[in-house]
TORKOL-4160 file (C-alpha; in steps of 0.2 Angstrom, whole numbers, padded with zeros to 4 digits, m for minus):
236
<pt num="1" X="0191" Y="0077" Z="m0031"/>
<pt num="2" X="0204" Y="0076" Z="m0016"/>
<pt num="3" X="0198" Y="0094" Z="m0010"/>
<pt num="4" X="0180" Y="0091" Z="m0012"/>
<pt num="5" X="0181" Y="0075" Z="m0002"/>
<pt num="6" X="0191" Y="0083" Z="0012"/>
<pt num="7" X="0178" Y="0098" Z="0013"/>
<pt num="8" X="0163" Y="0086" Z="0013"/>
<pt num="9" X="0171" Y="0074" Z="0026"/>
<pt num="10" X="0175" Y="0088" Z="0039"/>
<pt num="11" X="0157" Y="0094" Z="0036"/>
<pt num="12" X="0150" Y="0078" Z="0040"/>
<pt num="13" X="0160" Y="0076" Z="0055"/>
<pt num="14" X="0152" Y="0090" Z="0063"/>
<pt num="15" X="0133" Y="0083" Z="0061"/>
<pt num="16" X="0119" Y="0084" Z="0052"/>
<pt num="17" X="0123" Y="0099" Z="0042"/>
<pt num="18" X="0116" Y="0098" Z="0023"/>
<pt num="19" X="0130" Y="0096" Z="0011"/>
<pt num="20" X="0127" Y="0107" Z="m0004"/>
<pt num="21" X="0140" Y="0107" Z="m0019"/>
<pt num="22" X="0140" Y="0123" Z="m0028"/>
<pt num="23" X="0150" Y="0129" Z="m0044"/>
<pt num="24" X="0133" Y="0127" Z="m0054"/>
<pt num="25" X="0143" Y="0130" Z="m0070"/>
<pt num="26" X="0154" Y="0114" Z="m0069"/>
<pt num="27" X="0150" Y="0102" Z="m0083"/>
<pt num="28" X="0138" Y="0088" Z="m0080"/>
<pt num="29" X="0151" Y="0074" Z="m0082"/>
<pt num="30" X="0161" Y="0081" Z="m0066"/>
<pt num="31" X="0144" Y="0085" Z="m0057"/>
<pt num="32" X="0140" Y="0066" Z="m0059"/>
<pt num="33" X="0156" Y="0061" Z="m0053"/>
<pt num="34" X="0156" Y="0072" Z="m0038"/>
<pt num="35" X="0138" Y="0065" Z="m0035"/>
<pt num="36" X="0142" Y="0047" Z="m0036"/>
<pt num="37" X="0159" Y="0047" Z="m0025"/>
<pt num="38" X="0153" Y="0059" Z="m0012"/>
<pt num="39" X="0135" Y="0059" Z="m0011"/>
<pt num="40" X="0130" Y="0077" Z="m0007"/>
<pt num="41" X="0112" Y="0081" Z="m0001"/>
<pt num="42" X="0110" Y="0095" Z="m0014"/>
<pt num="43" X="0118" Y="0103" Z="m0028"/>
<pt num="44" X="0118" Y="0120" Z="m0038"/>
<pt num="45" X="0110" Y="0122" Z="m0056"/>
<pt num="46" X="0108" Y="0138" Z="m0064"/>
<pt num="47" X="0092" Y="0139" Z="m0073"/>
<pt num="48" X="0095" Y="0156" Z="m0083"/>
<pt num="49" X="0110" Y="0158" Z="m0094"/>
<pt num="50" X="0126" Y="0160" Z="m0085"/>
<pt num="51" X="0132" Y="0177" Z="m0088"/>
<pt num="52" X="0144" Y="0185" Z="m0076"/>
<pt num="53" X="0156" Y="0199" Z="m0075"/>
<pt num="54" X="0164" Y="0193" Z="m0060"/>
<pt num="55" X="0170" Y="0205" Z="m0047"/>
<pt num="56" X="0162" Y="0208" Z="m0031"/>
<pt num="57" X="0173" Y="0224" Z="m0028"/>
<pt num="58" X="0169" Y="0238" Z="m0039"/>
<pt num="59" X="0185" Y="0246" Z="m0039"/>
<pt num="60" X="0195" Y="0232" Z="m0044"/>
<pt num="61" X="0196" Y="0226" Z="m0063"/>
<pt num="62" X="0185" Y="0210" Z="m0067"/>
<pt num="63" X="0193" Y="0194" Z="m0060"/>
<pt num="64" X="0184" Y="0184" Z="m0075"/>
<pt num="65" X="0169" Y="0182" Z="m0085"/>
<pt num="66" X="0158" Y="0167" Z="m0086"/>
<pt num="67" X="0146" Y="0164" Z="m0099"/>
<pt num="68" X="0136" Y="0149" Z="m0104"/>
<pt num="69" X="0120" Y="0144" Z="m0109"/>
<pt num="70" X="0107" Y="0131" Z="m0102"/>
<pt num="71" X="0095" Y="0125" Z="m0113"/>
<pt num="72" X="0079" Y="0116" Z="m0108"/>
<pt num="73" X="0086" Y="0099" Z="m0115"/>
<pt num="74" X="0101" Y="0101" Z="m0103"/>
<pt num="75" X="0091" Y="0107" Z="m0088"/>
<pt num="76" X="0080" Y="0091" Z="m0091"/>
<pt num="77" X="0095" Y="0079" Z="m0091"/>
<pt num="78" X="0103" Y="0088" Z="m0076"/>
<pt num="79" X="0087" Y="0085" Z="m0065"/>
<pt num="80" X="0084" Y="0067" Z="m0072"/>
<pt num="81" X="0101" Y="0062" Z="m0066"/>
<pt num="82" X="0101" Y="0072" Z="m0050"/>
<pt num="83" X="0084" Y="0062" Z="m0045"/>
<pt num="84" X="0093" Y="0046" Z="m0050"/>
<pt num="85" X="0107" Y="0049" Z="m0039"/>
<pt num="86" X="0096" Y="0056" Z="m0025"/>
<pt num="87" X="0103" Y="0073" Z="m0026"/>
<pt num="88" X="0092" Y="0087" Z="m0022"/>
<pt num="89" X="0093" Y="0103" Z="m0034"/>
<pt num="90" X="0097" Y="0120" Z="m0028"/>
<pt num="91" X="0090" Y="0131" Z="m0042"/>
<pt num="92" X="0100" Y="0146" Z="m0046"/>
<pt num="93" X="0089" Y="0160" Z="m0051"/>
<pt num="94" X="0097" Y="0176" Z="m0058"/>
<pt num="95" X="0082" Y="0183" Z="m0066"/>
<pt num="96" X="0063" Y="0179" Z="m0067"/>
<pt num="97" X="0069" Y="0169" Z="m0085"/>
<pt num="98" X="0073" Y="0154" Z="m0074"/>
<pt num="99" X="0056" Y="0153" Z="m0068"/>
<pt num="100" X="0050" Y="0151" Z="m0085"/>
<pt num="101" X="0063" Y="0137" Z="m0087"/>
<pt num="102" X="0057" Y="0128" Z="m0071"/>
<pt num="103" X="0039" Y="0128" Z="m0076"/>
<pt num="104" X="0045" Y="0121" Z="m0093"/>
<pt num="105" X="0054" Y="0107" Z="m0085"/>
<pt num="106" X="0041" Y="0104" Z="m0072"/>
<pt num="107" X="0027" Y="0103" Z="m0086"/>
<pt num="108" X="0037" Y="0088" Z="m0092"/>
<pt num="109" X="0033" Y="0091" Z="m0111"/>
<pt num="110" X="0049" Y="0091" Z="m0121"/>
<pt num="111" X="0053" Y="0091" Z="m0139"/>
<pt num="112" X="0067" Y="0082" Z="m0148"/>
<pt num="113" X="0067" Y="0086" Z="m0166"/>
<pt num="114" X="0049" Y="0085" Z="m0170"/>
<pt num="115" X="0045" Y="0071" Z="m0159"/>
<pt num="116" X="0037" Y="0075" Z="m0141"/>
<pt num="117" X="0044" Y="0067" Z="m0126"/>
<pt num="118" X="0034" Y="0068" Z="m0109"/>
<pt num="119" X="0044" Y="0065" Z="m0093"/>
<pt num="120" X="0035" Y="0071" Z="m0077"/>
<pt num="121" X="0041" Y="0072" Z="m0059"/>
<pt num="122" X="0059" Y="0080" Z="m0063"/>
<pt num="123" X="0057" Y="0093" Z="m0052"/>
<pt num="124" X="0048" Y="0086" Z="m0035"/>
<pt num="125" X="0040" Y="0097" Z="m0023"/>
<pt num="126" X="0045" Y="0108" Z="m0014"/>
<pt num="127" X="0057" Y="0116" Z="m0025"/>
<pt num="128" X="0073" Y="0126" Z="m0017"/>
<pt num="129" X="0079" Y="0141" Z="m0027"/>
<pt num="130" X="0092" Y="0154" Z="m0023"/>
<pt num="131" X="0088" Y="0172" Z="m0029"/>
<pt num="132" X="0104" Y="0183" Z="m0035"/>
<pt num="133" X="0103" Y="0202" Z="m0033"/>
<pt num="134" X="0118" Y="0212" Z="m0040"/>
<pt num="135" X="0128" Y="0199" Z="m0046"/>
<pt num="136" X="0136" Y="0209" Z="m0062"/>
<pt num="137" X="0132" Y="0203" Z="m0079"/>
<pt num="138" X="0119" Y="0203" Z="m0092"/>
<pt num="139" X="0107" Y="0192" Z="m0079"/>
<pt num="140" X="0108" Y="0207" Z="m0067"/>
<pt num="141" X="0094" Y="0209" Z="m0055"/>
<pt num="142" X="0094" Y="0225" Z="m0044"/>
<pt num="143" X="0100" Y="0223" Z="m0027"/>
<pt num="144" X="0086" Y="0232" Z="m0019"/>
<pt num="145" X="0068" Y="0230" Z="m0009"/>
<pt num="146" X="0060" Y="0232" Z="m0026"/>
<pt num="147" X="0071" Y="0220" Z="m0035"/>
<pt num="148" X="0068" Y="0207" Z="m0021"/>
<pt num="149" X="0049" Y="0209" Z="m0022"/>
<pt num="150" X="0048" Y="0208" Z="m0040"/>
<pt num="151" X="0056" Y="0190" Z="m0039"/>
<pt num="152" X="0046" Y="0186" Z="m0024"/>
<pt num="153" X="0029" Y="0191" Z="m0032"/>
<pt num="154" X="0034" Y="0179" Z="m0047"/>
<pt num="155" X="0041" Y="0163" Z="m0038"/>
<pt num="156" X="0035" Y="0146" Z="m0046"/>
<pt num="157" X="0022" Y="0138" Z="m0034"/>
<pt num="158" X="0030" Y="0127" Z="m0020"/>
<pt num="159" X="0046" Y="0134" Z="m0020"/>
<pt num="160" X="0056" Y="0140" Z="m0005"/>
<pt num="161" X="0068" Y="0152" Z="m0007"/>
<pt num="162" X="0086" Y="0159" Z="m0002"/>
<pt num="163" X="0094" Y="0174" Z="m0009"/>
<pt num="164" X="0112" Y="0180" Z="m0013"/>
<pt num="165" X="0119" Y="0197" Z="m0016"/>
<pt num="166" X="0135" Y="0204" Z="m0023"/>
<pt num="167" X="0133" Y="0224" Z="m0020"/>
<pt num="168" X="0144" Y="0228" Z="m0005"/>
<pt num="169" X="0137" Y="0246" Z="m0004"/>
<pt num="170" X="0120" Y="0239" Z="0001"/>
<pt num="171" X="0124" Y="0221" Z="0005"/>
<pt num="172" X="0119" Y="0220" Z="0023"/>
<pt num="173" X="0103" Y="0231" Z="0020"/>
<pt num="174" X="0098" Y="0220" Z="0005"/>
<pt num="175" X="0101" Y="0204" Z="0016"/>
<pt num="176" X="0092" Y="0210" Z="0032"/>
<pt num="177" X="0076" Y="0215" Z="0019"/>
<pt num="178" X="0076" Y="0197" Z="0013"/>
<pt num="179" X="0076" Y="0190" Z="0030"/>
<pt num="180" X="0063" Y="0202" Z="0034"/>
<pt num="181" X="0051" Y="0197" Z="0022"/>
<pt num="182" X="0052" Y="0179" Z="0025"/>
<pt num="183" X="0067" Y="0173" Z="0015"/>
<pt num="184" X="0082" Y="0163" Z="0018"/>
<pt num="185" X="0099" Y="0170" Z="0015"/>
<pt num="186" X="0117" Y="0164" Z="0008"/>
<pt num="187" X="0133" Y="0173" Z="0015"/>
<pt num="188" X="0150" Y="0170" Z="0012"/>
<pt num="189" X="0167" Y="0177" Z="0005"/>
<pt num="190" X="0162" Y="0175" Z="m0013"/>
<pt num="191" X="0147" Y="0185" Z="m0011"/>
<pt num="192" X="0153" Y="0199" Z="0001"/>
<pt num="193" X="0168" Y="0199" Z="0010"/>
<pt num="194" X="0165" Y="0214" Z="0022"/>
<pt num="195" X="0157" Y="0213" Z="0039"/>
<pt num="196" X="0155" Y="0231" Z="0040"/>
<pt num="197" X="0158" Y="0244" Z="0027"/>
<pt num="198" X="0178" Y="0244" Z="0022"/>
<pt num="199" X="0181" Y="0231" Z="0035"/>
<pt num="200" X="0186" Y="0213" Z="0029"/>
<pt num="201" X="0178" Y="0200" Z="0039"/>
<pt num="202" X="0189" Y="0187" Z="0048"/>
<pt num="203" X="0181" Y="0172" Z="0041"/>
<pt num="204" X="0165" Y="0166" Z="0034"/>
<pt num="205" X="0158" Y="0161" Z="0052"/>
<pt num="206" X="0159" Y="0179" Z="0056"/>
<pt num="207" X="0148" Y="0183" Z="0042"/>
<pt num="208" X="0135" Y="0169" Z="0045"/>
<pt num="209" X="0136" Y="0176" Z="0064"/>
<pt num="210" X="0130" Y="0192" Z="0058"/>
<pt num="211" X="0116" Y="0186" Z="0047"/>
<pt num="212" X="0110" Y="0175" Z="0062"/>
<pt num="213" X="0110" Y="0191" Z="0073"/>
<pt num="214" X="0100" Y="0200" Z="0060"/>
<pt num="215" X="0087" Y="0186" Z="0059"/>
<pt num="216" X="0086" Y="0186" Z="0078"/>
<pt num="217" X="0083" Y="0204" Z="0080"/>
<pt num="218" X="0068" Y="0204" Z="0067"/>
<pt num="219" X="0060" Y="0188" Z="0075"/>
<pt num="220" X="0066" Y="0175" Z="0063"/>
<pt num="221" X="0073" Y="0159" Z="0072"/>
<pt num="222" X="0087" Y="0149" Z="0066"/>
<pt num="223" X="0085" Y="0132" Z="0058"/>
<pt num="224" X="0093" Y="0117" Z="0065"/>
<pt num="225" X="0100" Y="0105" Z="0052"/>
<pt num="226" X="0085" Y="0094" Z="0055"/>
<pt num="227" X="0073" Y="0109" Z="0052"/>
<pt num="228" X="0083" Y="0114" Z="0037"/>
<pt num="229" X="0082" Y="0097" Z="0029"/>
<pt num="230" X="0063" Y="0099" Z="0030"/>
<pt num="231" X="0062" Y="0116" Z="0022"/>
<pt num="232" X="0073" Y="0111" Z="0008"/>
<pt num="233" X="0064" Y="0096" Z="0005"/>
<pt num="234" X="0076" Y="0082" Z="0010"/>
<pt num="235" X="0072" Y="0068" Z="0019"/>
<pt num="236" X="0075" Y="0069" Z="0038"/>
């Protein structure tokens, strides 16, 4: 908790930047504690199964393996508690199966045993989702223009999207394609630590600066914190 608090405080000292907590796989009880004590704007939840053979650098052995499932009943609970704590969900989508889960929760029709329970409004519009490409594991989606287009063609209604890629060999070309077709992007050391082929970035900031340059080159303006709040569906 101490580390989370320090990072959150330092971000907020800089202005109105959106504070989003990641680690989509941590337990709900831990998320609620973070939400209630630190009041983030957003928090991540994976609407697929969490299946990662985690290693961003293919020539090294895997750093770890993460597997967990997220049944509809759990996603319902996440969405309800996020709303109660005034936290906007960032919905992680590793495959189009996540879109099916989104529509199930959005429809608000749930079965508990043989009893149907209706609960609408769990996922208020606009949705904010992150599409994941090239992340090793059984929820893998190709890091390619066709892979991106397939996901985008099947997006749920009223979803604004960002993307993440973990494929060093094609990373910057995939990021550039996502920007060019209207997506937003996530960059950082976790996804790809290279600023160019074989050259490690000096910092996350350097990676962000390159993404911003790409956006400017294809005519995309960089959103201000206030504009980012509107795009993600947060109150201004």
